[in-house]
C-alpha positions in Angstrom: 12.0 -21.4 16.8 11.1 -17.9 18.0 8.4 -17.5 15.4 7.0 -21.0 16.0 6.6 -20.2 19.7 5.0 -16.9 18.9 2.5 -18.4 16.4 1.6 -21.1 19.0 1.0 -18.4 21.6 -1.2 -16.4 19.2 -3.4 -19.5 18.2 -4.3 -20.2 21.8 -7.2 -17.9 21.4 -9.4 -17.5 18.3 -8.7 -14.5 16.1 -11.3 -11.8 16.1 -13.2 -11.5 12.8 -11.3 -8.3 12.0 -7.9 -10.2 11.8 -9.0 -13.8 11.1 -7.7 -14.9 7.7 -10.6 -17.3 7.4 -12.9 -14.3 7.4 -10.8 -11.6 5.8 -9.6 -13.4 2.6 -12.4 -15.8 1.6 -15.2 -15.8 -0.9 -14.9 -12.8 -3.3 -11.8 -11.7 -1.3 -9.9 -14.9 -1.8 -6.4 -14.4 -3.2 -6.0 -14.8 -7.0 -2.9 -15.8 -9.1 -1.1 -13.5 -11.5 -2.4 -13.8 -15.1 -0.6 -13.0 -18.2 -2.4 -11.1 -21.0 -5.6 -12.8 -22.2 -6.6 -11.3 -25.5 -9.8 -11.3 -27.5 -12.1 -11.6 -24.5 -15.7 -12.5 -25.2 -17.8 -9.3 -25.6 -21.6 -9.3 -25.2 -22.8 -6.7 -27.7 -20.4 -4.1 -29.2 -17.8 -1.9 -27.6 -18.4 1.7 -28.9 -15.6 3.0 -31.1 -15.2 6.0 -28.8 -14.0 3.8 -26.0 -10.2 3.2 -26.2 -7.6 2.8 -23.5 -6.7 0.9 -20.4 -8.7 0.7 -17.2 -6.5 -0.2 -14.2 -7.3 -0.7 -10.5 -5.3 -2.3 -7.6 -6.1 -3.9 -4.3 -4.8 -6.2 -1.6 -4.0 -9.8 -2.6 -1.6 -11.8 -0.4 1.0 -13.7 -2.3 1.7 -16.1 0.6 -0.6 -17.7 3.1 -0.7 -15.8 6.4 0.9 -17.5 9.4 -0.9 -15.4 11.9 -3.5 -12.6 12.0 -4.4 -11.0 8.7 -6.6 -8.1 7.7 -7.8 -7.5 4.1 -5.7 -4.3 3.9 -2.5 -6.2 4.7 -2.3 -8.0 1.3 0.3 -7.5 -1.3 -0.6 -5.0 -4.1 -2.0 -6.5 -7.3 -3.0 -4.4 -10.4 -5.7 -5.5 -12.8 -5.6 -4.0 -16.3 -8.4 -4.1 -18.9 -7.3 -2.9 -22.3 -9.9 -1.9 -24.9 -8.7 -1.3 -28.4 -10.5 -1.4 -31.8 -13.6 -3.0 -30.4 -11.8 -5.9 -28.6 -10.7 -6.3 -25.0 -7.8 -8.0 -23.1 -7.1 -8.5 -19.4 -4.0 -9.1 -17.2 -3.3 -8.9 -13.5 0.2 -8.7 -11.9 1.6 -8.2 -8.5 3.4 -4.9 -7.9 7.0 -6.0 -7.3 7.6 -4.2 -4.0 10.8 -4.8 -2.1 8.7 -6.5 0.6 7.1 -8.9 -1.8 10.4 -9.8 -3.5 12.1 -10.6 -0.2 9.2 -12.7 1.1 9.0 -14.6 -2.2 12.7 -15.6 -1.8 12.0 -17.0 1.7 8.7 -18.5 0.7 6.8 -17.2 3.7 5.6 -13.9 5.3 8.4 -12.2 7.2 7.3 -8.5 7.3 4.9 -7.6 10.1 1.3 -6.9 9.0 0.4 -3.5 10.4 -3.3 -4.2 11.0 -3.5 -8.0 11.3 -0.5 -8.7 13.6 0.7 -5.6 15.4 -1.5 -5.9 18.5 -0.5 -6.1 22.2 2.5 -8.0 23.4 2.6 -10.5 20.5 2.7 -7.4 18.2 5.8 -6.1 20.1 7.4 -9.6 19.8 6.8 -9.6 16.0 8.4 -6.2 15.7 11.4 -7.4 17.7 11.7 -10.5 15.6 11.5 -8.5 12.4 14.3 -6.1 13.4 16.4 -9.1 14.7 16.1 -10.6 11.2 17.3 -7.4 9.8 20.3 -7.2 12.1 21.2 -10.8 11.0 21.0 -9.8 7.4 18.0 -12.0 6.6 15.9 -9.0 5.6 16.5 -5.4 4.5 13.7 -3.0 5.7 15.6 0.0 4.4 14.4 -0.7 0.9 10.8 -0.2 2.0 8.1 -2.1 3.8 5.0 -1.0 1.9 2.6 -3.1 -0.1 1.5 -0.6 -2.8 -2.1 -1.9 -2.6 -4.3 1.1 -1.9 -4.6 3.3 -5.0 -3.2 4.3 -8.4 -2.4 7.7 -9.8 -1.1 8.8 -13.2 1.2 11.8 -12.9 4.0 13.2 -15.1 3.6 10.3 -17.6 4.1 7.7 -14.8 1.6 5.2 -13.4 2.2 5.0 -9.6 0.9 2.4 -7.2 0.6 3.7 -3.6 0.2 2.7 0.0 0.6 5.3 2.8 3.4 3.3 4.5 6.0 3.8 1.8 6.9 5.7 -1.3 5.1 5.0 -4.6 6.1 2.3 -7.0 6.2 3.1 -10.7 4.5 0.6 -13.0 4.6 0.4 -16.7 1.9 -0.8 -19.1 3.4 -2.7 -22.1 2.1 -2.3 -25.6 0.2 -5.6 -25.4 -1.5 -4.6 -22.1 0.7 -6.4 -19.6 2.1 -4.8 -16.4 5.7 -4.4 -15.3 7.1 -2.9 -12.1 9.8 -0.3 -12.8 10.6 0.1 -9.1 10.2 2.2 -6.0 9.9 5.9 -7.1 11.3 8.8 -5.1 10.6 11.6 -7.7 14.3 11.7 -8.8 15.6 11.9 -5.2 13.2 14.5 -4.0 11.3 12.1 -1.7 14.3 10.6 0.1 13.1 10.5 3.7 9.4 10.6 3.5 6.5 8.3 2.8 3.5 9.6 0.8 -0.1 8.9 1.6 -2.1 6.6 -0.8 -4.5 9.3 -2.0 -2.7 12.3 -3.4 -4.8 14.8 -5.5 -4.2 16.1 -9.0 -5.5 19.6 -9.8 -7.4 19.2 -13.0 -6.5 22.7 -14.1 -2.9 23.2 -13.0 -2.0 19.5 -13.2 -0.1 19.7 -9.9 -0.1 16.8 -7.5 -0.8 17.5 -3.9 0.2 15.1 -1.2 0.7 14.5 2.5 3.2 12.4 4.6 2.6 11.4 8.2 5.0 10.0 10.8 3.7 8.1 13.9 7.0 8.1 15.8 8.5 11.6 15.7 7.5 15.2 15.0 6.5 16.7 12.7 3.7 14.1 12.6 2.3 15.6 9.3 3.8 17.3 6.3 2.2 18.8 3.2 3.9 19.2 -0.2 3.1 19.3 -3.9 4.7 18.4 -7.2 4.5 20.7 -10.2 3.5 19.2 -13.6 7.2 18.6 -14.5 7.8 16.6 -11.3 9.6 19.3 -9.3 8.7 19.1 -5.6 7.9 22.1 -3.4 9.4 22.5 0.1 7.6 20.6 2.9 5.2 22.5 5.1 5.0 21.1 8.6 1.5 20.9 10.0 1.4 20.9 13.8 -0.5 18.0 15.4 -0.5 17.2 19.1 -0.5 13.4 18.4 0.4 11.2 15.4 -2.7 10.8 13.3 -3.7 8.3 10.6 -4.2 10.9 7.8 -5.6 8.5 5.2 -7.1 11.1 2.9 -7.8 14.8 2.3 -9.3 17.1 -0.3 -8.4 20.1 -2.5 -10.6 22.9 -3.8 -9.9 25.6 -6.3 -8.2 27.7 -3.6 -7.6 25.5 -0.5 -6.2 22.2 0.7 -8.6 20.7 3.2 -7.1 18.4 5.8 -9.7 16.8 8.2 -9.2 16.6 11.9 -9.1 12.8 12.1 -10.0 11.0 15.3 -8.0 7.9 14.5 -4.5 8.2 16.1 -1.4 6.2 16.8 -0.6 5.3 20.5 2.2 2.9 20.4 2.1 2.6 24.2 -1.2 0.8 23.9 0.6 -2.2 22.7 2.3 -2.4 26.2 -1.1 -2.6 27.7 -2.1 -5.4 25.3 -4.1 -3.3 22.9 -3.9 -1.9 19.4 -1.6 1.0 18.5 -4.3 2.4 16.3 -7.1 3.8 18.4 -9.5 6.7 18.8 -8.6 9.9 20.7 
C-alpha cells in the first residue's frame, strides 16, 4: 500500500531523461538475460595461436523491471566472459549473485532503493524510510550488503573480484568450461569488515600491491586509504581529512605517489529535505 501510493505520487510528473527507464535502459542498453556457455562460436578468419585466455567485463543490467526512476548505473551487475582456447571461442554471461539481487529475486520485484534513479527529494526520503521499515519487519536484510557489483573487475591474489563503490567486492570464479559462478561477498579474510571499497582500485605492476580507497557520506572520516600486499594482507587505514563527504569514484598511482583528486561532486543529504538530489556540486 505504501509503495503503491509512493509510485502513484512519483508518476504524476514525467521522469527527467536522467532517471527515465524508457531512456536509460533501451536500445543497446536494454537488459539481457543470462546465457550459459555457448561453445564453438563462428569465427571470421583465424584466431592467432598466441591468443589464449578469457576476456571478462561487467556492467549494469537490471534483473527486474524498475517500478520507479532508474539510471543506467543502478542496474544489477552482469559479467560477460569470452574464452579463447586452441583457436576456438565460447561466450557466457551471468549475474553476479549479490545479496541484493538474491533478496529481490525471491520477492520478484525491486525492493532496495536505487541511489541515482530514486533517491531524490521527498520521495527519496520516503523510499529510504520504506526500505528500513521493511528491514525492521524482517522482509529484507541490508546488513548483508546493498551493492550491485556492476562497475568494474579486478584480478588480485588469484581472485576475480566484481566491484561497486557502495559495497565490498564479490568474488567470482570462472569454471573450466568458461562459465561464471559467484563465490560470495569478499572481505579479504575479515580484514575489510566495516568498510566499503571503491570500484576502481589500482594494482602496482611491479610490486603487485593493490591500492584502494573507501568513502563514507554520513560520518567522518569521509575518506580512507589502504592497500593490500600481494599475499592479501591489508595495511592499516590512513584517514584523509575532507571537509565534506565526497564521491571519490577514482584515483591514480604513480611509481612513488598515490594521487587523489580534489573532487567537486559531494554528498549533501540535507538537499533531499529541500526536494533536491543528495549528490551535488560544491
